[in-house]
C-alpha positions in Angstrom: 10.7 -5.9 16.9 8.6 -7.9 19.5 7.8 -11.6 19.2 6.3 -12.1 22.7 4.2 -15.4 22.6 0.5 -14.2 23.8 -0.8 -17.6 23.5 -0.6 -20.8 21.8 -1.8 -19.7 18.4 0.4 -16.8 17.4 3.2 -14.5 18.4 3.3 -10.9 18.7 5.0 -8.5 16.2 5.7 -4.9 15.8 6.8 -3.0 12.5 8.3 0.6 13.3 9.1 3.3 10.9 9.9 6.9 11.0 10.3 9.0 8.3 10.1 13.0 7.4 7.5 14.0 4.7 7.5 17.4 2.7 3.8 17.8 3.7 1.9 19.5 6.5 0.5 17.2 9.5 -3.0 18.2 8.4 -2.3 16.7 5.0 -1.0 13.7 6.2 -3.8 13.4 8.6 -6.4 13.5 5.6 -4.3 11.2 4.0 -4.5 8.5 6.5 -8.2 8.9 7.5 -10.1 9.8 4.3 -7.7 9.8 1.7 -6.6 5.9 1.6 -7.9 5.2 -2.0 -5.0 7.4 -3.2 -2.1 5.3 -1.8 -3.4 2.1 0.1 -7.0 1.1 -0.6 -10.5 2.5 0.0 -11.8 2.5 3.8 -14.7 3.3 5.6 -14.8 6.7 7.1 -14.1 6.8 10.6 -16.2 8.0 13.4 -13.9 10.6 15.1 -14.1 10.0 18.6 -12.3 7.4 20.9 -14.2 4.2 20.9 -15.8 4.9 17.6 -15.5 2.2 14.6 -13.5 2.4 11.5 -13.2 -0.2 9.0 -13.9 -3.0 11.3 -11.7 -1.6 13.9 -12.1 0.6 16.9 -10.2 4.3 17.5 -8.1 4.1 20.4 -6.7 7.5 19.8 -8.1 10.5 17.8 -6.1 13.7 18.5 -5.9 15.3 14.8 -3.5 15.8 13.3 -1.1 14.6 15.8 -2.0 10.9 17.2 -4.4 8.0 15.7 -4.4 4.7 16.8 -6.7 2.0 15.1 -7.3 -1.6 16.5 -8.9 -4.5 15.7 -9.2 -7.8 17.9 -10.2 -11.5 17.7 -10.3 -14.6 19.4 -7.3 -15.9 21.5 -5.5 -12.6 22.1 -5.6 -12.0 18.5 -5.3 -8.3 17.2 -4.0 -5.7 14.6 -3.2 -2.2 15.4 -1.9 0.9 13.5 -0.4 4.0 15.1 0.5 7.1 13.5 2.5 9.9 15.6 2.7 13.1 13.5 4.9 16.5 14.4 5.2 19.3 12.3 9.0 20.1 11.7 10.8 23.2 9.8 10.7 23.7 6.5 7.1 22.9 6.0 7.8 19.2 6.6 6.1 16.6 8.9 7.8 13.9 11.1 6.0 10.7 11.3 6.2 7.7 13.4 4.3 4.6 12.3 3.8 1.3 14.1 2.0 -1.6 12.8 1.5 -4.3 15.7 -0.3 -7.3 16.2 -0.2 -11.1 16.4 0.8 -13.6 13.4 -0.7 -16.8 14.1 1.1 -19.1 11.5 4.3 -18.7 9.4 5.6 -16.0 11.7 9.0 -15.3 10.0 7.2 -15.5 6.2 4.6 -13.3 7.5 6.7 -10.8 9.2 9.1 -10.3 6.2 6.1 -9.9 3.8 4.6 -7.5 6.2 7.6 -5.3 6.7 8.3 -5.0 2.8 4.7 -4.1 2.2 4.9 -1.4 4.6 8.1 0.1 3.0 6.2 0.2 -0.3 2.9 1.4 1.3 4.7 4.4 3.1 6.7 4.9 0.0 3.5 5.2 -2.0 1.8 7.5 0.8 4.9 9.8 0.2 4.1 9.9 -3.6 0.5 10.7 -3.0 1.4 13.5 -0.6 4.0 14.8 -3.2 1.9 14.8 -6.3 -1.9 14.1 -5.6 -2.5 15.3 -2.1 -6.3 15.6 -1.4 -7.2 14.6 -5.0 -10.2 12.1 -5.3 -9.0 8.7 -6.1 -10.6 5.6 -8.1 -9.1 2.2 -7.0 -8.3 -1.0 -8.8 -6.9 -4.2 -7.6 -6.6 -7.2 -9.6 -5.0 -10.5 -8.8 -3.0 -12.6 -11.2 -3.9 -16.4 -11.8 -2.6 -18.6 -9.1 0.0 -19.8 -12.1 1.8 -16.6 -10.9 2.7 -18.1 -7.8 6.5 -19.1 -9.0 9.8 -18.0 -7.9 9.9 -15.8 -11.3 6.2 -14.7 -11.1 7.1 -11.1 -10.5 10.0 -11.2 -12.8 7.8 -12.4 -15.5 5.6 -9.4 -15.1 8.4 -6.9 -15.3 9.4 -8.4 -18.4 5.9 -8.4 -19.9 5.9 -4.6 -18.8 9.4 -4.3 -20.7 10.6 -2.9 -17.8 13.4 -5.9 -16.9 16.2 -3.1 -17.3 14.7 -0.4 -16.1 15.9 1.1 -12.8 14.3 3.4 -10.1 13.9 6.8 -11.4 13.6 5.9 -15.0 11.3 7.5 -17.4 9.3 4.8 -19.5 6.5 4.1 -21.7 4.1 1.3 -20.9 1.7 -0.1 -23.5 -1.0 -2.5 -22.2 -4.0 -3.9 -24.4 -7.2 -2.0 -23.7 -5.3 1.0 -22.0 -3.8 4.2 -23.4 0.2 4.3 -23.2 1.3 4.9 -20.0 4.2 7.6 -19.8 5.6 6.8 -16.4 8.5 7.4 -13.9 9.7 4.4 -12.1 9.2 5.9 -8.7 10.0 2.3 -6.8 11.6 -0.6 -7.5 12.4 -3.6 -5.3 13.2 -7.2 -5.5 9.1 -7.9 -5.0 7.7 -4.6 -5.8 7.2 -2.0 -8.5 5.9 1.5 -8.6 4.9 3.6 -11.5 3.8 7.2 -11.4 1.9 8.9 -14.2 0.6 12.5 -14.4 -2.7 11.3 -13.0 -2.2 8.0 -11.4 0.1 5.4 -9.4 0.2 1.8 -10.4 1.6 -0.5 -7.8 2.9 -4.1 -8.7 3.2 -6.5 -6.0 5.1 -9.6 -6.2 3.3 -11.5 -3.7 4.5 -14.7 -5.2 7.3 -14.2 -2.8 5.0 -14.8 0.3 2.9 -17.8 -1.3 0.3 -15.5 -3.0 -0.6 -14.7 -6.6 1.1 -11.5 -8.1 -1.3 -8.4 -8.0 -1.4 -5.0 -9.6 -3.2 -2.2 -8.0 -4.2 1.4 -9.5 -4.9 4.7 -7.9 -6.5 7.1 -10.7 -6.8 10.7 -10.2 -8.2 11.7 -13.5 -11.6 13.2 -13.3 -12.6 11.0 -16.3 -10.9 7.9 -15.2 -12.6 4.6 -16.3 -12.4 2.5 -13.1 -14.1 -0.7 -14.5 -12.4 -0.3 -18.1 -9.2 -0.3 -16.0 -10.0 -3.3 -14.1 -11.2 -5.2 -17.0 -8.1 -4.5 -19.1 -5.6 -5.3 -16.2 -7.4 -8.6 -15.4 -7.4 -9.6 -19.2 -3.8 -8.7 -19.5 -2.7 -10.6 -16.1 -4.4 -13.8 -17.5 -2.6 -13.5 -20.7 0.6 -13.2 -19.2 0.2 -16.2 -17.0 -1.5 -18.3 -19.1 
C-alpha cells in the first residue's frame, strides 16, 4: 500500500491482489475488456491500441491476453488506474495480479477501506462469472436504496428483509421479492457489508455501502435470454423503498 502525498488535495493509494482462477487467460481477458456487464458494470468497448480511449480513460498497455492498463487523469495530479497481469498456469488455470491505484482527495482511510473491500467482492464476482457464465451476454441492473438506509444497521436490515439473517456462505436459499419470480440461489459471498446470491441464470449483489456513508444498493447481472431488465429494476426499486420506508 502506498500513501505518498502527490499534492495538498490528495494521497496516493494502491490496492493489490493476486489470485488463481479456473479459466484461461483468453476468457479472463474477454471478461475484463468486453464482458464487464456480467460481473462489474457495463463499460464502453475499448479501442484496442495503446493510447486509445476506454470508458473515459486511456489504454496504457494492451497486450492480449497478458497485460492491460487503463488510466484516467484529472487536475492537481489526480489519477485512477487499473492494471491486470495475466499468466497461464498448469491445469487450465490462470494467475492474475490486479492493481488498482490512484489518489483519494478526502477521507483517505474510509475511502481506502471501502475500495479495498469492494475490490474483494468484485474480484469474487468475476470468479463466479468466469466459472458459471463466461462469455454469456448480460443485462445489468443497479438500484440504490433511499438515503434512510444510511444507518449502522442498514445492510443488516436488508438481510433480514431477504429472510437471510441466519444464512451462511454456501447455503442454498429461496428468496421471494414482490414483482419477481422466487429466486433459488446459493449464497456465494457473505461478508460484514456484502452479500452475493447466484441462481441458474443470474448473479445478485448486495452492497452495504451504509458502512461507507452511502446508501445500500443492489445490482443484478442477468444472463437469461428473456431477462426483463426494466421489470427487475422497477421491482427492486419498489422493494428497497418499502424496506427503508
